[in-house]
N, C-alpha and C positions, 0 to 999 in steps of 0.2 A: 599208698600207705607208708608212712615214714617210720621205719624201724629205729632210726637214730634217736627218736624221742622216747623210746622205751628204756628206762634207766638201767635195766639189767643187761643191756646189750652193748657190745663194743662199738665205739665210733671208729670203725676200721676203714681206711681208704682202700686197702687191698681186698675188696669184697670178693674177688675171684677165688681167694683161698678159704672163704668161709663156707660152712655147710649149707646145703640147700634145704628149704622148708616149704611146706604147703601152709599158707596162712588164710584163715577164713573167720568171718564174724557172723553171729546169729542176729536175729531181729531185735534182741535186747541190747545190742552193742558189745556183747562179750566176745572175746577173740581168743583163738588158739593157733599155735604153730606146731606142725607135725613134721618130723624129718622126712625127706625124700626117700631115704633108705630105711629099711626095717619099719615101714609105715604102720603095719597092723598092730604091733605092740605099742607104738607111739600113740595110737588112738585109744589106748586104755585110759588115758587122762580125760577123754571126752565122754561125758554122760548126757546124751541128748534127751530131751523130753518131747520134742515135736516130731512129726512123721518124716519131715525132710531130713532132719538131723539123724534120725534112726537109719534112714536109707543111706546117707553119707557114710556113716560108720560101718554099715553092713557091706557096702560095695566100695570100700576105700581102695581095694586093689585096682580100681579103674582110674585112680587119681592122675596117672601119667597121661591120660587122654585129655587133650585140650578142650574137647567138647564137654566132657564130664566136668572139668574145672569151671568152664564157662557157665554151665547150668547151675552149679552150686556157688558161683562167685568166689572162686578160690584163686589166690595169687601165689606165684612162686617168688620166694625171697631168700636172700642169703643172710644168715643170722649166726652170731657167735656171742657167747656170754663174756662178761668182763673178766679180766685176769683175777681180780679178788674173789669173785664167785667161783671160778674154776679151781682156784687154789683150795678153798674150803671144801668143795665137792671132791676133789682128788684126795684130800686128806682122809676123808671118811669112806670113799667108794673106790679108791684106786684110779688108775688111768684107763683110757680107752672105753669110756662109757658113752652112752647116747642119752639124749634128753628130748622131751616134748614139753610144750609150755602152754599153760592156761593163764591168761593175763588178768583174770578176775573181773569183778564188776567195776566199771569205770567210775571213779570217785577220788576225792582227796585222800581217802584211807584205803586206796586200792591195794589188794593183796595178790601177788603173783605166785602161782604154783608150778613147780617144775617136777616132772616125773623123770627119775634117773633109772636107767636100765642098761643091761649089757646082754647082747644076744636076745634070748626070749625070757630073760629073768629080770623082773622089776626089783631094783635094789632099795628104793626108798623115795621119799618125796621131800622137796625143799620148798618152803614158803618164804616169801620175801615181801617186805614193805618198808616204807620210809617214815611214815608218820608216827607220832608219839602214841596215838590210839592203837595202831597196829602193834607197836612194841609191847604195850600192855596186854593186848590180846594174845600175843605169842607167849609172853611170860605166864599168863593165866592158864593157857592151854597146856603148856609144859608142866606146870605145877599140878594140874588136874590129872594129866597122864601119869605122873609119878605117884600121885595119891591112889589112883585106880589100880595101877600095877601092883602097888604095895598091898592093896586090899584083895588081890588075886583075881581081878576081873580079867577074863580071857578074851583073846582075839580082838585086841585093840593095839594101836601103835605104841611104840616106846620112843622116848626122846633120845635122839642121837646127839644133837647140838642145838643150843639156843643162845643167841647173843648178837652183838654188832659185828658186821664185816664191812669195813669202810663206812659208807654213809647208810648202809642198809641194815635193817633188822632181819636176821636169818634164823629160820627154824627148820632143822632137819629131823625127820622121824622115820621109823621103820614101817614096813608094810607086809601084809600077807596077801595082798592083791597080786594076782599074776595073770598072764595072758589067758583069755577065755573066761575070766570071772564074769558071773552073771549078776545083773541087777534085778532085784525082786520088786515089782511095782505094786504088789498087793500085800497088805499086812497079813502075816500068817504065823506059823509055828516058830520059825527062827526069830522073828521079831519079838514075840511074846516071851520066849525063853531068855533072850538077852535082857529085856526090860526087867524081868523077874530077878535075873542074876544081879543086875545093877542094884536093885532094891535090897536084896538079901545080903549082899556083901558090903553095903555102904550105909544102910539106914541107921539112924540114931535119933534119940529124943532131944529136942532143943526147943527153946522158946521161939515162937513165930517171929517176934521182933528181931531175933538174931540171925534170921535167914536173909540171903541175898534176894529171895523172892519178895520179902516184905518191902525192901528198898524200892523195887520196881512198882509195887502197888502204891506206896507213898508218893513216888514221883508222878504217877498217873493222877492221883488224887489232887495234886497241886498244879497239874498241867493239862487239864481237860480243855482249857481255853484254846489249845492248839488244834482241837478237832472242830468239825462242823457243829454248830449249835444244836442240831437235831439229835446229836448223840450224847451231849454233855450230862443232861439230867439222868438218863438211864445208866450211864457209866458211874456217876456218883452214887446212885442207888445200889448198883452192883458192888462197888467198893465197900459201901457201908454194910451190906449183907455179909461180905467176906470178913470184914473186921469184927462184926458181931459174933461170928463163929470162932475166929482164931485169936483175937486180941488177948494177950496175957496167958495164952494156952501153950502147953507143950505139944509139939507135933512130932509124929514118928515117921519121918520122910527119909528118902535116900537120894542118891545122885540120879539126875536125868541128863541125857545127852544134850538136849536143848535144840538140836537141829536134825532130828531123827527123820531122815527122808530116804527115798530110793537112791539118790545120788550121793549120799554119805555112807552107804552100806553096799556090800557085795557078798556073793557066795562063791567060794572056790573049793572044789573037791569036798563039798558038804560042810565046809567051815564058813560060818557067817562072820564076816569081818566088818567092824564099825570104826569109822574114823572121823576126823574133824570135830574135836571136842571143845572148840574155842568158845561156844555159847552154852556150855554145860552149867548146871546148877547143882550144888552139893545137897540141897534140901528142897525137895518139891514132891508133890504127889506123883506116884510112878506112872499113872496114865497120862501125864503131860506128853510123853513121847508118843503115845498112841494117838492122841488128838492132833499133835503136830503132823505126824505122818499122814493121817487121814485128810486133814484140811489142805496140806500142801499138795498132795496128789490130786485132790478134787479141783483145786484152783489152777495148778500149773501144768498138770499132765492131762487130766480129763477136761480141763477148761470149762467146768460147769458154771452155770449162771447162779446168782444168789438164791433164787427160788429153788433150784434143784439141789443146792447144797443144804439148805434148811430142810427140805423134804428128805434128803439122805440121812441127816442127823435124826430127824423125827422117826424114821424107820428103824434106825439103830436102837433108839430108846424104847421102841415098841416091843423089842425082844430082849431087853436088858434088865437084869435084876439090880437091886440096890440103886435105883434110879436117882434118889435124892443126892447121895454122895457123888455119883458119877456126873450128874449135871452140874453140881457145885464145882467139881474139879474142872469141868469144861469151861465154866464161867471164869474160874480163877486163871485157867490157861489163857483164855482170850484177853483178860485184863492184863496179864503179864506180857503177851505178845504185842498188844497195842502200845503198852508202855515201852517195850523194847524198841519198836520202830520210831516212836516219838523221841526217845532218848538218843538213838543212833543219829537221826536227823539228816540222813543222806538224801541224795536225789531220788525222788519217788517214794521215800519212806512214809511221808505223810499220807499219800494216796493209799499205800498198803495198810497203814493203821486205820484209815477211814473205812476201808472195806471190811477189816476185821471187826471194827466197831459196829458196822451194819449187821454182821453175822451175830455178834453178841446180842443185839436187840432182838433178833429172831429167836435166839436160844432162850432169852429171858421170857419171851412170849410163850415158847414151848414149855418152859418150867412152870409158868402160871397155869397152863392148861392141864399139865400133869398133876399139879396140886389140886385142881378142881375135880379131877377124876377120882381122887383118893377118897 
């Protein structure tokens, strides 16, 4: 594994003077580096979804065993951040801090996240990327955090710094996450309260065509050709049904997180903390975040098949009131997320969009059956 190719790291000939790290990769190609010293708090950056990853985090105290490292395919490496990065981090966090690294999803627009901590206290997080798209994402997330903090939304990060540092785009933000914070893998009371607070503090009436969501629906309407032919007709039909409801109408929507998942939330001393707002929307139905949480956990954590996902959704609607509005919002969410992945266009995004399109067709069949039952 060649650390010299990771642009946040020093090309240092005197490697013996550099800190020692445990480096490992999951089956999706995502990579982490955790310090040899003070390892347990360094692992707070790692949010595993698979059983093997959960075992690794739980028993990280065994990492100094070569047998344990061999089983989990973990390498020992010496790593040091570049001088420019160290200077900006020292400016805001002081000296003598430690850090662990998540290298992000491998792509042209890769974003690296560094957890900054001292002793057992996490000081903040640093995001880094080089591309113009990443720069725009950082600027957008920084503006959204400022907007939400001004609106009085609690238990979210605050922007510490956002801008260029050498060739890198750098975004520093505060955190309430600390050692021992738990990840909640089932949607519950804390999630509902946060989603309701977001709506209550940010909702406003605006024309549908003036929302960011509308732009995604329009993009999908013009780019269904990127999807398999079996999905195109149904997607265009769904887009038309949404446009028939919302065109030239005022909507009373608020902000949604946009990537509301177990791995972007945590609970610490009964405080539910939510972070990573780079995909947030200012105006969208409040249950967008609910549907995103449900589907992402079904797909990536429970690893359910298509049939089981559709059956799960069917069971949800069998006990849900206001079915027409809720299933319309689910369809709108699926149209948005299909468009999102098509627009992003990264490695594997087309496959993800295709699977969400398949789920959309199943939901539309469910909608038809519910209408026939009324």
